[in-house]
C-alpha positions as CSV (number, residue, x, y, z in Angstrom):
1,M,-11.9,31.4,-10.4
2,A,-12.6,27.9,-9.0
3,F,-15.9,27.5,-7.0
4,V,-15.3,26.6,-3.2
5,S,-18.3,25.2,-1.4
6,D,-19.3,26.5,2.0
7,S,-18.4,23.3,3.7
8,V,-14.8,23.3,2.3
9,I,-14.5,26.8,3.5
10,A,-15.8,25.9,6.9
11,R,-13.3,23.1,7.2
12,R,-10.6,25.3,6.0
13,I,-11.3,27.9,8.8
14,A,-11.7,25.3,11.3
15,L,-8.4,23.6,10.6
16,G,-6.6,27.0,10.5
17,V,-8.1,27.9,14.0
18,A,-6.9,24.5,15.4
19,L,-3.4,24.8,14.0
20,L,-3.1,28.5,15.2
21,A,-4.2,27.4,18.7
22,T,-1.2,25.0,18.9
23,G,1.6,27.7,18.5
24,L,3.4,29.9,16.2
25,I,3.2,29.5,12.6
26,G,5.9,27.0,11.4
27,A,8.1,27.2,8.5
28,R,8.9,24.4,5.9
29,P,11.0,21.6,7.4
30,A,14.5,21.8,6.8
31,A,14.7,18.2,5.6
32,A,12.6,17.3,2.5
33,D,10.9,14.4,4.3
34,A,8.9,13.8,7.5
35,T,9.1,10.5,9.6
36,L,7.5,8.8,12.4
37,V,7.8,5.4,14.3
38,V,5.1,4.5,16.7
39,D,4.4,1.1,18.7
40,V,0.9,0.0,17.9
41,E,-0.1,-1.6,21.3
42,S,0.9,1.5,23.4
43,G,1.0,4.3,20.9
44,K,4.3,5.3,22.1
45,V,6.4,7.4,19.8
46,L,9.8,5.8,19.2
47,H,11.1,8.4,16.6
48,A,9.7,11.6,15.2
49,E,11.1,14.1,12.6
50,H,9.0,16.9,11.3
51,A,6.1,14.4,12.3
52,T,3.6,17.2,13.0
53,Y,4.1,19.1,9.9
54,P,1.0,19.3,7.6
55,W,1.5,17.3,4.3
56,Y,-0.3,16.2,1.3
57,P,-1.5,12.7,1.9
58,A,-1.6,11.5,-1.7
59,S,-2.9,8.0,-2.0
60,T,-2.5,7.3,1.6
61,T,-6.0,9.0,1.7
62,K,-7.2,5.5,0.8
63,L,-6.4,4.4,4.3
64,M,-9.2,6.7,5.5
65,T,-11.5,5.7,2.7
66,A,-11.0,2.2,3.9
67,Y,-11.6,3.1,7.6
68,V,-15.0,4.8,6.6
69,T,-15.9,1.8,4.6
70,L,-15.2,-0.5,7.4
71,R,-17.2,1.6,9.9
72,A,-20.3,1.4,7.4
73,I,-19.8,-2.4,7.5
74,K,-19.7,-2.4,11.4
75,E,-22.7,0.0,11.6
76,G,-24.7,-2.6,9.3
77,R,-25.1,0.1,6.5
78,I,-23.4,-2.3,4.0
79,T,-21.7,-5.7,4.0
80,L,-18.6,-7.1,2.1
81,D,-21.0,-8.5,-0.4
82,T,-22.9,-5.3,-1.3
83,L,-22.8,-4.4,-4.9
84,F,-21.9,-0.9,-6.0
85,T,-22.1,0.5,-9.4
86,A,-19.6,2.5,-11.3
87,S,-20.8,6.1,-12.3
88,A,-19.5,8.1,-15.2
89,N,-17.8,10.2,-12.5
90,A,-16.0,7.3,-11.1
91,V,-14.8,6.1,-14.4
92,A,-13.4,9.6,-15.3
93,Q,-10.9,9.2,-12.4
94,G,-7.3,8.7,-13.3
95,P,-4.6,8.1,-13.9
96,T,-4.2,5.0,-11.7
97,K,-7.4,2.9,-12.1
98,M,-8.8,-0.4,-12.7
99,G,-10.4,0.8,-16.1
100,F,-13.8,-0.6,-16.1
101,G,-16.7,1.0,-17.9
102,V,-19.8,2.9,-16.7
103,G,-22.3,0.5,-15.1
104,A,-19.7,-2.0,-13.9
105,T,-20.7,-3.5,-10.6
106,L,-18.3,-4.7,-7.8
107,T,-18.5,-5.9,-4.2
108,V,-17.3,-3.9,-1.4
109,D,-14.9,-6.9,-0.9
110,N,-13.4,-6.7,-4.3
111,A,-13.3,-2.8,-4.2
112,L,-11.2,-2.9,-0.9
113,K,-8.8,-5.4,-2.6
114,M,-8.5,-3.1,-5.7
115,L,-8.2,-0.1,-3.5
116,M,-5.4,-1.3,-1.3
117,V,-3.1,-3.0,-4.0
118,Q,-3.8,-1.1,-7.4
119,S,-4.6,2.2,-5.5
120,A,-7.4,2.5,-7.9
121,N,-8.7,6.1,-8.1
122,D,-11.9,5.0,-9.8
123,V,-12.6,2.3,-7.2
124,A,-12.3,5.0,-4.4
125,V,-15.1,6.9,-6.0
126,V,-17.2,3.9,-6.5
127,L,-16.9,3.3,-2.7
128,A,-17.5,7.0,-1.9
129,E,-20.7,7.2,-4.0
130,G,-22.1,3.9,-2.8
131,I,-21.7,4.5,0.7
132,S,-22.7,8.2,1.0
133,G,-24.3,9.2,-2.4
134,S,-21.5,11.5,-3.4
135,I,-17.9,12.4,-3.0
136,E,-18.7,15.6,-1.1
137,K,-20.9,13.6,1.6
138,F,-18.3,11.0,1.8
139,A,-15.7,13.8,2.5
140,D,-18.0,14.9,5.4
141,E,-17.8,11.3,6.7
142,M,-14.0,11.3,6.3
143,N,-13.7,14.7,8.3
144,A,-16.1,13.5,11.0
145,A,-14.0,10.2,11.4
146,S,-10.8,12.4,11.7
147,K,-12.4,14.6,14.3
148,R,-13.6,11.6,16.4
149,L,-9.9,9.9,16.1
150,G,-8.2,13.1,17.2
151,M,-6.6,13.7,13.8
152,T,-6.5,17.6,14.2
153,Q,-4.3,18.2,11.2
154,S,-6.4,16.5,8.6
155,S,-8.8,17.8,6.0
156,W,-10.4,15.7,3.3
157,V,-12.2,16.6,0.0
158,N,-11.8,13.5,-2.1
159,P,-11.5,9.7,-1.3
160,N,-8.5,9.0,-3.4
161,G,-5.8,11.7,-2.7
162,L,-5.6,13.2,-6.1
163,P,-4.2,16.7,-5.9
164,A,-6.4,19.2,-4.0
165,D,-5.2,22.3,-1.9
166,D,-7.5,21.3,1.0
167,Q,-6.6,17.5,1.1
168,I,-4.1,17.7,4.0
169,T,-2.8,15.6,6.8
170,S,0.3,14.9,8.7
171,P,2.6,11.8,9.8
172,R,1.0,12.2,13.3
173,D,-2.5,12.0,11.9
174,M,-1.7,9.1,9.7
175,A,-0.2,7.1,12.5
176,I,-3.2,7.7,14.5
177,L,-5.4,6.4,11.6
178,A,-3.2,3.3,11.0
179,R,-3.5,2.5,14.6
180,A,-7.3,2.8,14.7
181,L,-7.4,0.4,11.7
182,L,-5.4,-2.3,13.3
183,L,-7.0,-2.1,16.7
184,E,-10.6,-1.4,15.7
185,F,-10.7,-3.8,12.8
186,P,-8.4,-6.8,13.5
187,E,-10.5,-9.2,11.5
188,Y,-9.8,-7.1,8.3
189,Q,-6.0,-7.0,8.7
190,A,-5.3,-9.1,5.6
191,Y,-6.6,-6.3,3.4
192,W,-3.4,-4.3,4.2
193,R,-0.9,-7.1,3.2
194,I,-2.3,-8.4,-0.1
195,P,0.9,-8.6,-2.4
196,A,-0.9,-8.6,-5.7
197,I,-4.2,-9.1,-7.3
198,R,-5.2,-10.7,-10.5
199,Y,-8.0,-9.1,-12.5
200,G,-8.8,-11.2,-15.7
201,R,-5.4,-11.7,-17.4
202,R,-3.8,-8.7,-15.6
203,M,-1.5,-9.0,-12.7
204,M,-1.3,-6.0,-10.4
205,A,1.5,-5.9,-7.8
206,N,1.3,-3.8,-4.6
207,H,3.2,-0.7,-4.8
208,N,4.6,-1.2,-1.1
209,G,8.1,-2.4,-1.8
210,L,8.5,-3.3,1.9
211,M,6.1,-6.3,1.3
212,T,8.7,-7.8,-0.9
213,Y,11.9,-6.9,0.9
214,Y,11.5,-6.4,4.6
215,P,10.6,-9.6,6.5
216,G,7.5,-9.1,8.8
217,T,5.8,-6.3,6.7
218,D,2.1,-6.6,7.1
219,G,0.8,-3.3,5.6
220,M,-0.3,-0.6,4.7
221,K,-0.4,2.0,1.9
222,T,1.7,3.9,-0.4
223,G,1.1,7.4,-2.0
224,F,2.5,9.8,-4.5
225,I,1.7,13.2,-6.1
226,C,4.4,15.6,-7.3
227,A,3.6,18.0,-4.4
228,S,3.8,15.4,-1.7
229,G,6.8,13.3,-2.7
230,F,6.7,9.6,-2.1
231,N,4.8,8.6,0.9
232,V,4.1,5.5,2.8
233,V,2.3,4.4,5.9
234,A,3.8,1.0,6.8
235,T,3.4,-1.6,9.5
236,A,5.5,-4.7,10.4
237,T,5.6,-7.3,13.1
238,R,8.7,-8.9,14.7
239,N,8.6,-11.0,17.9
240,G,5.1,-10.2,18.6
241,R,5.5,-6.5,18.5
242,R,4.1,-4.4,15.9
243,L,5.3,-0.9,14.7
244,I,3.9,1.8,12.4
245,V,6.3,3.7,10.3
246,V,5.2,6.7,8.3
247,V,7.5,8.4,5.7
248,F,6.4,11.4,3.7
249,G,8.3,13.2,1.1
250,A,10.9,10.8,0.0
251,S,12.5,11.5,-3.4
252,S,11.7,8.1,-5.0
253,G,9.9,4.9,-4.5
254,A,13.1,3.2,-3.7
255,V,14.3,5.8,-1.2
256,R,10.9,5.6,0.3
257,T,11.2,1.8,0.8
258,A,14.8,2.0,2.1
259,R,14.0,4.9,4.5
260,A,11.0,2.9,6.0
261,A,13.0,-0.3,6.4
262,Q,15.8,1.8,8.1
263,L,13.3,3.1,10.5
264,F,11.8,-0.4,11.3
265,E,15.3,-1.6,12.2
266,K,15.8,1.5,14.4
267,G,12.4,0.8,16.2
268,F,12.7,-2.9,16.5
269,N,16.4,-3.0,17.7
270,G,16.3,0.3,19.8
271,T,19.0,1.9,17.8
272,G,19.5,5.4,19.1
273,L,16.8,5.0,21.6
274,S,17.8,4.8,25.3
275,W,16.9,6.0,28.7
276,L,19.2,8.9,28.1
277,M,16.8,10.3,25.6
278,P,13.6,12.2,26.6
279,S,10.4,10.4,26.1
280,L,8.4,11.5,23.0
281,G,5.1,10.3,24.7
282,T,2.3,9.0,22.7
283,V,1.3,9.8,19.1
284,D,-1.8,11.6,20.0
285,A,-0.1,13.8,22.4
286,L,2.5,15.2,19.5
287,Q,1.9,18.9,19.1
288,P,0.8,20.0,15.6
289,I,2.7,22.7,13.9
290,A,0.8,25.3,12.0
291,A,2.2,25.7,8.6
292,A,1.3,25.3,4.9
293,P,2.1,21.7,3.5
294,P,5.5,21.8,1.5
295,N,5.1,21.6,-2.2
296,L,7.8,19.3,-3.6
297,R,6.7,19.4,-7.1
298,D,10.0,21.0,-8.3
299,E,12.2,18.3,-6.4
300,T,10.1,15.3,-7.5
301,C,8.8,16.1,-10.8
302,G,11.1,19.0,-12.1
303,P,13.1,18.6,-15.4
304,H,16.4,18.3,-13.5
305,R,15.5,14.7,-12.7
306,R,17.1,12.0,-15.0
307,R,13.7,10.4,-15.0
308,P,11.0,12.7,-13.9
309,A,8.2,11.0,-11.8
310,M,4.7,11.3,-13.4
311,E,1.8,12.5,-11.3
312,N,0.1,9.9,-9.1
313,A,2.7,7.3,-10.2
314,E,2.9,5.5,-6.9
315,D,6.4,4.2,-7.6
316,E,9.0,4.7,-10.4
317,A,8.8,1.2,-11.8
318,P,8.0,0.7,-15.5
319,P,4.3,0.1,-16.1
320,S,4.9,-3.4,-17.1
321,T,6.1,-4.2,-13.5
322,A,2.9,-3.0,-11.8
323,T,0.3,-4.4,-14.3
324,T,1.2,-7.3,-16.4
325,D,-0.7,-9.6,-18.8
326,V,-0.1,-13.2,-17.8
327,D,-0.8,-16.6,-19.1
328,N,-2.7,-19.0,-16.7
329,S,0.3,-21.1,-16.1
330,S,2.9,-18.2,-15.7
331,A,4.3,-16.6,-12.6
332,Y,5.0,-13.0,-12.2
333,A,6.3,-11.7,-15.6
334,V,8.6,-8.6,-14.8
335,S,11.1,-6.8,-16.8
336,A,14.8,-7.5,-16.2
337,R,15.5,-4.0,-15.0
338,A,12.9,-4.3,-12.4
339,L,14.3,-7.7,-11.2
340,R,17.8,-6.1,-10.9
341,E,16.3,-3.0,-9.0
342,R,14.6,-5.6,-6.6
343,A,17.7,-7.5,-6.0
344,Q,19.8,-4.4,-5.5
345,L,17.3,-2.8,-3.1
346,S,17.1,-6.3,-1.0
347,T,20.9,-6.2,-0.7
348,M,20.9,-2.5,0.5
349,I,18.2,-3.4,3.1
350,G,20.5,-6.2,4.3
351,G,18.0,-9.0,3.7
352,T,17.0,-11.5,1.0
353,A,14.3,-10.9,-1.7
354,V,11.1,-12.5,-0.5
355,A,9.0,-14.2,-3.1
356,P,5.4,-12.9,-3.4
357,M,2.4,-15.0,-2.4
358,A,0.0,-16.0,-5.2
359,P,-2.1,-13.0,-6.2
360,V,-5.7,-12.8,-4.9
361,V,-8.2,-13.0,-7.6
362,V,-10.7,-10.1,-8.1
363,Y,-13.6,-9.7,-10.4
364,L,-16.6,-7.6,-11.3
365,G,-20.1,-8.5,-10.4
366,P,-21.6,-10.3,-7.2
367,T,-19.8,-12.5,-5.0
368,K,-18.8,-15.8,-6.7
369,K,-19.4,-19.0,-5.2
370,G,-16.1,-20.5,-3.8
371,S,-14.3,-17.3,-4.2
372,E,-11.4,-16.4,-1.9
373,T,-12.3,-14.5,1.4
374,L,-9.7,-12.8,3.6
375,V,-11.9,-12.0,6.6
376,A,-11.4,-13.7,9.9
377,G,-14.5,-15.4,11.0
378,R,-15.9,-16.1,7.5
379,P,-15.5,-19.6,5.7
380,S,-12.1,-19.5,3.9
381,K,-12.6,-20.6,0.2
382,R,-10.0,-20.8,-2.2
383,S,-9.6,-20.4,-6.0
384,T,-8.7,-23.5,-7.8
385,K,-6.3,-21.6,-9.9
386,F,-4.4,-19.4,-7.5
387,A,-4.4,-20.9,-4.0
388,T,-2.8,-18.8,-1.2
389,T,-1.8,-19.5,2.4
390,D,-4.5,-18.7,4.9
391,S,-4.7,-15.0,5.0
392,T,-6.8,-15.0,8.3
393,A,-4.0,-16.4,10.3
394,P,-1.5,-14.2,12.0
395,V,1.4,-13.2,9.9
396,P,4.3,-15.8,10.5
397,E,7.4,-14.5,12.2
398,Q,10.2,-14.1,9.6
399,P,13.9,-15.1,10.4
400,Q,16.1,-12.1,10.8
401,P,19.3,-12.1,8.8
402,A,22.4,-11.2,10.8
403,R,23.6,-7.7,10.2
404,A,26.9,-6.3,11.1
405,G,25.5,-2.7,10.5
406,F,22.4,-1.5,8.9
407,F,22.7,0.5,5.8
408,P,26.6,0.6,5.3
409,S,25.9,2.8,2.3
410,F,23.0,4.0,-0.1
411,S,24.6,2.6,-3.3
412,L,22.4,0.9,-5.8
413,A,25.1,-0.7,-7.6
414,P,24.4,-4.3,-8.6
415,A,25.3,-6.8,-5.9
416,S,28.2,-9.1,-6.8
417,T,26.2,-12.0,-5.7
418,P,22.4,-12.2,-6.4
419,P,20.3,-12.6,-3.2
420,T,18.5,-15.7,-2.7
421,V,14.8,-16.0,-3.2
422,S,12.8,-17.3,-0.1
423,T,9.1,-17.9,0.5
424,F,6.8,-15.3,2.0
425,A,5.2,-17.8,4.2
426,P,5.6,-21.6,5.0
427,A,3.8,-23.5,2.3
428,S,0.8,-25.6,3.5
429,A,-1.1,-28.4,1.9
430,E,-3.5,-25.8,0.3
431,S,-0.9,-23.2,-0.8
432,T,1.0,-22.7,-4.0
433,E,4.4,-21.3,-3.8
434,V,5.2,-18.5,-6.4
435,T,9.0,-17.9,-7.0
436,M,10.7,-15.0,-8.6
437,P,13.9,-16.0,-10.5
438,V,16.9,-13.6,-10.2
439,L,18.1,-13.3,-13.9
440,P,21.2,-12.1,-15.4
441,D,21.3,-8.6,-17.0
442,G,19.3,-8.2,-20.1
443,A,17.5,-11.4,-19.7
444,I,13.5,-11.2,-19.7
445,P,11.4,-13.9,-18.0
446,L,8.9,-15.3,-20.3
447,P,5.7,-17.2,-19.4
448,R,6.3,-20.9,-18.9
449,P,5.0,-22.8,-22.0
450,R,1.9,-25.0,-21.6
451,P,2.7,-28.7,-22.1
452,K,1.3,-29.9,-25.3
453,R,-1.3,-32.6,-24.8
454,T,-1.1,-35.5,-27.2
455,A,-3.3,-38.5,-27.1
456,A,-1.7,-41.8,-26.4
457,R,-1.5,-44.0,-29.5
458,A,-1.6,-47.8,-29.4
459,P,1.2,-49.6,-31.2
460,A,0.4,-50.3,-34.8
461,D,-0.6,-53.8,-35.5
462,P,1.7,-55.2,-38.3
463,A,-1.0,-57.5,-39.3
464,S,-3.3,-54.6,-40.2
465,K,-1.1,-53.2,-42.7
466,K,-2.0,-54.0,-46.3
């Protein structure tokens, strides 16, 4: 019988009382997913479906981990340059991780980049133990933050979202958290939209497919465990308006991305939203439903699936597409299958594939002189190997392709004409454009060969020959 601490029991009782006070016990939602669209500035709910059902957050938990970390910085307890050391407990976390050894040190700045892009479970524990001394004390800070923000359906026991019965939230609560991150910490917004990190010779792409396919996407975090299905808390900006979309319980990474894109379109274009519809009010006014979180393990990881998902897999791409060994001179090296899937999903969304920005370099140890910073108000220094556009500037508006109708079908059949590849942001004098070629079936992109350096030879002097 597993031991349950008094603090966990107290939180469980308090959460149950709060849910029971809201109304009758609810049943599992009829649909497998839960969705929510919220306007960031006003907090107005534009769409809600099962949005107040409790749900397992999976790695979207790391948004709360980031929130507690940024609060600690704001309160002066730590800085972005503070060094934390990896314990044996942190190194033992899995399966998604950076993979460094016991005793490795990293700055809070690098930890946040690894946390948000790679969804590194070991890094989440490094932050928790560094800030609070233990996972349990950090969970107390997470729960205190939830209470302060009005997240009445959330209970936290770990900083990374690995499976735990008492790790519970809801789309409503996660939209409240996302809005708090954007409004309380605008100077840190670049952390939510890093497309990839480079760690030594490894390239790690963000699991959020919207950052590649949906123009205007500027955050935030995906998550997956078998019990939760595929989750995402995403943000996008168009014409100066910013929306939050939450999708919990999607059946795959591709469906999660497509569903979120569809909801962004609905929110930005007002599709189905008119004065005839009753107002849904603000996100904090949504009434929680008292119910047990649905367990989607059989649906998402059952043997009936052609390719069963793996626990905490984040997405269904082959491992080589998420973590890739690269040469200094190569761009993203991804499999032909992944390229085809990206092209197909881009066509389904109705836009064009967007080439990722150059990756942000991360490393172990103290802050390096001349290393790149993403925080507004700090001097922007760029790596000489991988320069990027100014990440402290507002996200540029992306041209919107004309659409006769959104999502005419959900077919993933290959497009007859491959979509074109456009740049993520306008290139500047200090930026390096990274392009992703669309290749024919079966072709695998290889690193670009380094040019051979040969010393120039002076013409031979005929008179010198014997």
